[in-house]
Structures are given as structure tokens and as C-alpha cells.
TIRO-2110 file (N, C-alpha, C; in Angstrom, 1 decimal):
// TIRO-2110
2.1, 3.9, 7.6, N, 1, A
0.9, 4.8, 7.3, CA, 1, A
-0.1, 3.0, 7.1, C, 1, A
-1.6, 3.6, 7.8, N, 2, A
-2.5, 2.6, 6.9, CA, 2, A
-3.2, 2.9, 5.7, C, 2, A
-3.5, 1.5, 5.1, N, 3, A
-3.7, 1.8, 3.7, CA, 3, A
-5.1, 2.6, 3.9, C, 3, A
-6.0, 2.2, 4.6, N, 4, A
-7.1, 3.3, 5.1, CA, 4, A
-6.6, 4.5, 5.0, C, 4, A
-6.1, 5.1, 5.4, N, 5, A
-5.7, 6.3, 5.9, CA, 5, A
-5.7, 7.3, 4.3, C, 5, A
-4.4, 5.8, 3.8, N, 6, A
-4.3, 6.8, 2.0, CA, 6, A
-5.6, 6.9, 1.4, C, 6, A
-6.5, 6.0, 1.5, N, 7, A
-7.8, 6.3, 0.9, CA, 7, A
-8.3, 7.7, 1.4, C, 7, A
-8.7, 7.3, 2.9, N, 8, A
-9.5, 8.6, 3.2, CA, 8, A
-8.7, 9.7, 3.3, C, 8, A
-8.1, 10.2, 2.8, N, 9, A
-7.0, 11.4, 3.1, CA, 9, A
-7.3, 12.0, 1.4, C, 9, A
-7.7, 11.5, 0.3, N, 10, A
-8.1, 11.6, -0.9, CA, 10, A
-9.3, 11.8, -0.8, C, 10, A
-10.4, 11.8, 0.1, N, 11, A
-11.7, 12.4, -0.3, CA, 11, A
-12.5, 11.7, -1.1, C, 11, A
-12.9, 13.2, -2.3, N, 12, A
-13.1, 12.5, -3.5, CA, 12, A
-12.4, 13.7, -4.6, C, 12, A
-11.7, 14.1, -3.9, N, 13, A
-10.9, 14.8, -5.1, CA, 13, A
-9.8, 13.5, -6.2, C, 13, A
-10.3, 13.3, -7.2, N, 14, A
-9.6, 11.8, -8.1, CA, 14, A
-8.7, 12.5, -8.0, C, 14, A
-7.4, 13.5, -8.3, N, 15, A
-6.0, 13.0, -8.5, CA, 15, A
-5.7, 12.6, -7.2, C, 15, A
-6.0, 13.1, -6.3, N, 16, A
-5.8, 12.4, -5.2, CA, 16, A
-6.2, 11.6, -5.0, C, 16, A
-7.1, 10.5, -5.2, N, 17, A
-7.6, 9.6, -5.4, CA, 17, A
-6.9, 8.3, -6.1, C, 17, A
-6.7, 8.7, -7.6, N, 18, A
-5.2, 8.5, -8.5, CA, 18, A
-4.3, 8.6, -7.2, C, 18, A
-3.6, 10.0, -7.1, N, 19, A
-2.3, 9.2, -6.1, CA, 19, A
-2.5, 8.2, -4.9, C, 19, A
-3.6, 7.9, -4.5, N, 20, A
-3.7, 6.7, -2.8, CA, 20, A
-3.9, 5.8, -3.5, C, 20, A
-3.8, 5.5, -4.8, N, 21, A
-4.0, 4.4, -5.2, CA, 21, A
-3.1, 3.6, -6.0, C, 21, A
-1.5, 4.0, -6.3, N, 22, A
-0.9, 4.6, -7.0, CA, 22, A
0.0, 4.3, -5.1, C, 22, A
-0.1, 4.3, -3.8, N, 23, A
0.1, 4.4, -3.1, CA, 23, A
-0.2, 3.1, -2.3, C, 23, A
-1.1, 2.5, -2.3, N, 24, A
-1.9, 1.4, -1.9, CA, 24, A
-1.1, 0.6, -2.1, C, 24, A
-1.0, 0.8, -4.0, N, 25, A
-0.1, -0.2, -5.2, CA, 25, A
0.9, -0.5, -4.2, C, 25, A
1.8, 0.3, -4.1, N, 26, A
3.3, 0.6, -3.3, CA, 26, A
3.6, -0.2, -2.0, C, 26, A
2.3, -0.1, -1.0, N, 27, A
2.5, 0.0, 0.2, CA, 27, A
2.5, -2.2, 0.0, C, 27, A
0.8, -2.1, -0.7, N, 28, A
1.1, -4.1, -0.6, CA, 28, A
2.2, -4.2, -1.1, C, 28, A
2.1, -4.2, -2.7, N, 29, A
3.6, -5.0, -3.4, CA, 29, A
4.8, -5.1, -2.4, C, 29, A
5.2, -3.5, -1.2, N, 30, A
5.7, -3.7, -0.3, CA, 30, A
6.0, -4.9, 0.8, C, 30, A
4.8, -4.5, 1.2, N, 31, A
3.9, -5.9, 2.1, CA, 31, A
4.5, -7.6, 1.7, C, 31, A
3.7, -7.2, 0.6, N, 32, A
4.4, -9.0, -0.3, CA, 32, A
5.9, -9.3, -0.5, C, 32, A
6.4, -8.1, -0.8, N, 33, A
8.0, -8.8, -0.8, CA, 33, A
8.5, -9.2, 0.3, C, 33, A
7.7, -8.6, 1.9, N, 34, A
8.1, -8.7, 2.8, CA, 34, A
7.6, -10.0, 3.3, C, 34, A
7.3, -10.0, 3.3, N, 35, A
6.4, -12.1, 3.7, CA, 35, A
6.8, -12.6, 3.1, C, 35, A
7.0, -12.8, 1.8, N, 36, A
7.7, -13.6, 0.7, CA, 36, A
9.4, -13.2, 1.8, C, 36, A
9.9, -12.4, 1.6, N, 37, A
11.6, -13.0, 2.3, CA, 37, A
11.4, -13.4, 3.5, C, 37, A
10.4, -12.9, 4.1, N, 38, A
10.5, -13.5, 5.8, CA, 38, A
10.3, -15.2, 5.2, C, 38, A
9.3, -15.5, 4.2, N, 39, A
9.4, -17.1, 4.2, CA, 39, A
10.5, -17.2, 3.7, C, 39, A
10.8, -16.8, 3.2, N, 40, A
12.5, -17.8, 2.0, CA, 40, A
13.2, -17.7, 2.9, C, 40, A
13.4, -17.1, 4.3, N, 41, A
14.4, -17.0, 5.6, CA, 41, A
13.8, -17.9, 6.3, C, 41, A
12.8, -18.4, 6.2, N, 42, A
12.2, -20.1, 7.1, CA, 42, A
13.2, -19.3, 8.7, C, 42, A
12.2, -19.9, 9.6, N, 43, A
12.3, -20.2, 10.8, CA, 43, A
13.7, -20.2, 11.8, C, 43, A
END
């Protein structure tokens, strides 16, 4: 799921926006972890 989709699905409902924010943060953390693991493993 794209980060934009998470935010767009929330619309104007503040509860959904809060949940979307948490999910975006989780996805960015997961992506960062994958990048760091790939970098640490090297070529």
C-alpha cells in the first residue's frame, strides 16, 4: 500500500487521519529498516 493511499483513505475524519498517521509512520520505519539492513549486508 502506498503512503498516499493511507492518507487519502482517511478523508476528513480525524480519527481516521490519526490512524493513517500511525500507519504512515510504521511504514516509513519499516522502509528505513529494510534500507539499513540492505546497506549493512552490502553488495
